Backbone as numpy.savetxt, mean C-alpha at the origin, in Angstrom:
# Nx Ny Nz CAx CAy CAz Cx Cy Cz
4.58 -13.93 -7.84 4.85 -12.55 -8.18 6.01 -12.51 -9.17
5.91 -11.64 -10.17 6.96 -11.58 -11.18 8.18 -10.84 -10.66
9.30 -11.00 -11.35 10.54 -10.33 -10.94 10.39 -8.83 -11.00
9.64 -8.30 -11.99 9.44 -6.86 -12.09 8.75 -6.30 -10.85
7.73 -7.00 -10.36 7.02 -6.54 -9.17 7.93 -6.62 -7.94
8.70 -7.70 -7.82 9.62 -7.82 -6.70 10.65 -6.71 -6.72
11.14 -6.36 -7.90 12.12 -5.30 -8.05 11.54 -3.96 -7.61
10.31 -3.67 -8.00 9.68 -2.42 -7.63 9.43 -2.37 -6.12
8.94 -3.44 -5.55 8.67 -3.48 -4.11 9.95 -3.31 -3.32
11.04 -3.87 -3.80 12.31 -3.77 -3.07 12.83 -2.33 -3.03
12.33 -1.47 -3.90 12.75 -0.07 -3.91 11.90 0.81 -3.01
10.88 0.24 -2.39 10.01 0.99 -1.48 10.59 0.94 -0.08
10.87 2.11 0.47 11.44 2.20 1.82 10.43 1.64 2.82
10.89 0.77 3.70 10.08 0.12 4.74 8.99 -0.80 4.18
9.18 -1.33 2.97 8.18 -2.22 2.40 7.97 -3.46 3.26
8.98 -3.87 4.00 8.84 -5.05 4.86 7.80 -4.84 5.96
7.58 -3.59 6.35 6.55 -3.31 7.37 5.15 -3.60 6.84
4.94 -3.36 5.55 3.64 -3.67 4.94 3.42 -5.18 4.95
4.44 -5.94 4.55 4.33 -7.42 4.56 4.10 -7.94 5.99
4.77 -7.37 6.96 4.59 -7.82 8.35 3.19 -7.53 8.83
2.65 -6.37 8.50 1.32 -5.98 8.97 0.23 -6.85 8.36
0.24 -6.99 7.03 -0.81 -7.74 6.35 -0.49 -9.23 6.24
0.79 -9.60 6.29 1.18 -10.99 6.12 1.43 -11.35 4.66
1.29 -10.40 3.78 1.50 -10.57 2.35 1.57 -9.16 1.75
1.88 -9.07 0.45 1.90 -7.77 -0.21 0.53 -7.54 -0.85
-0.26 -6.58 -0.33 -1.61 -6.36 -0.84 -1.62 -5.69 -2.22
-2.76 -5.75 -2.90 -2.90 -5.15 -4.22 -3.15 -3.64 -4.15
-3.68 -3.15 -3.05 -3.98 -1.72 -2.87 -5.00 -1.21 -3.89
-5.77 -2.08 -4.52 -6.71 -1.64 -5.54 -7.86 -0.80 -4.99
-8.18 -0.92 -3.71 -9.23 -0.11 -3.11 -8.68 0.94 -2.14
-7.37 1.08 -2.08 -6.76 2.05 -1.15 -7.05 3.46 -1.62
-7.21 4.36 -0.67 -7.44 5.77 -0.99 -6.14 6.54 -0.82
-5.67 7.17 -1.89 -4.48 8.00 -1.82 -4.90 9.36 -1.31
-4.33 9.79 -0.18 -4.72 11.06 0.43 -3.70 12.17 0.22
-2.47 11.80 -0.18 -1.45 12.81 -0.41 -0.35 12.23 -1.29
0.17 13.04 -2.21 1.30 12.65 -3.06 2.32 13.79 -3.00
3.58 13.46 -2.73 4.65 14.44 -2.70 5.72 14.01 -3.70
6.05 14.91 -4.63 7.11 14.66 -5.62 8.30 15.54 -5.26
9.49 14.93 -5.21 10.71 15.67 -4.90 11.74 15.43 -5.99
12.30 16.52 -6.55 13.27 16.42 -7.63 14.65 16.02 -7.11
15.08 16.50 -5.96 16.38 16.18 -5.38 17.52 16.30 -6.39
17.84 17.53 -6.85 18.89 17.70 -7.86 20.20 17.01 -7.45
20.76 16.27 -8.39 21.99 15.53 -8.13 21.76 14.15 -7.54
20.54 13.84 -7.16 20.18 12.54 -6.59 18.99 11.99 -7.35
18.52 10.83 -6.95 17.33 10.26 -7.56 16.09 11.03 -7.10
15.17 11.21 -8.01 13.88 11.82 -7.64 13.11 10.83 -6.77
12.16 11.36 -5.98 11.38 10.46 -5.13 9.91 10.87 -5.15
9.07 9.89 -4.85 7.63 10.10 -4.74 7.20 9.50 -3.42
6.40 10.22 -2.65 5.87 9.72 -1.39 4.35 9.71 -1.49
3.74 8.57 -1.20 2.29 8.44 -1.19 1.84 8.24 0.25
0.77 8.92 0.63 0.10 8.66 1.90 -1.25 8.07 1.51
-1.56 6.89 2.06 -2.80 6.23 1.68 -3.46 5.54 2.86
-4.76 5.36 2.74 -5.52 4.57 3.69 -5.79 3.23 3.03
-5.33 2.16 3.66 -5.52 0.82 3.10 -6.07 -0.09 4.19
-6.87 -1.07 3.77 -7.43 -2.01 4.74 -7.60 -3.38 4.10
-7.71 -4.38 4.95 -7.98 -5.75 4.50 -9.43 -6.04 4.83
-10.17 -6.48 3.85 -11.58 -6.76 4.06 -11.80 -8.17 4.58
-12.78 -8.29 5.47 -13.22 -9.60 5.94 -14.21 -10.16 4.91
-14.57 -11.41 5.04 -15.54 -12.00 4.11 -16.97 -11.61 4.45
-17.20 -11.16 5.68 -18.54 -10.81 6.12 -18.88 -9.37 5.71
-20.17 -9.13 5.48 -20.64 -7.79 5.17 -21.50 -7.28 6.32
-21.59 -5.95 6.42 -22.43 -5.35 7.46 -23.87 -5.25 6.99
-24.74 -4.62 7.79 -26.16 -4.53 7.46 -26.44 -3.71 6.20
-25.47 -2.87 5.79 -25.63 -2.06 4.57 -25.04 -2.76 3.34
-24.42 -3.94 3.54 -23.84 -4.67 2.43 -22.38 -4.36 2.16
-21.75 -3.56 3.04 -20.33 -3.24 2.89 -19.48 -4.29 3.60
-18.34 -4.61 3.01 -17.44 -5.56 3.65 -16.88 -4.97 4.94
-16.84 -5.78 5.99 -16.19 -5.38 7.23 -14.67 -5.38 7.02
-13.97 -4.52 7.71 -12.51 -4.51 7.62 -11.95 -5.20 8.85
-10.85 -5.94 8.64 -10.24 -6.62 9.77 -8.85 -6.07 10.08
-8.24 -5.37 9.14 -6.96 -4.71 9.35 -6.98 -3.39 8.59
-6.61 -2.32 9.26 -6.57 -1.01 8.62 -5.20 -0.39 8.86
-4.63 0.11 7.80 -3.31 0.73 7.87 -3.43 2.19 7.55
């Protein structure tokens, strides 16, 4: 992972919980974003909060050809 990515991840509150759950930092390329909150916080840093559904796929597929999930966050 590049330094830029590590720097961005280190700014995410509770990012260590994601690493503990999955065992690595996932790509989130198939995650569904269900809510975004933008806060200006005058006099402080602005913030963005994302609520998303993310899962880790297993190598096996179901009868419809969809990948089974083994971890869902």
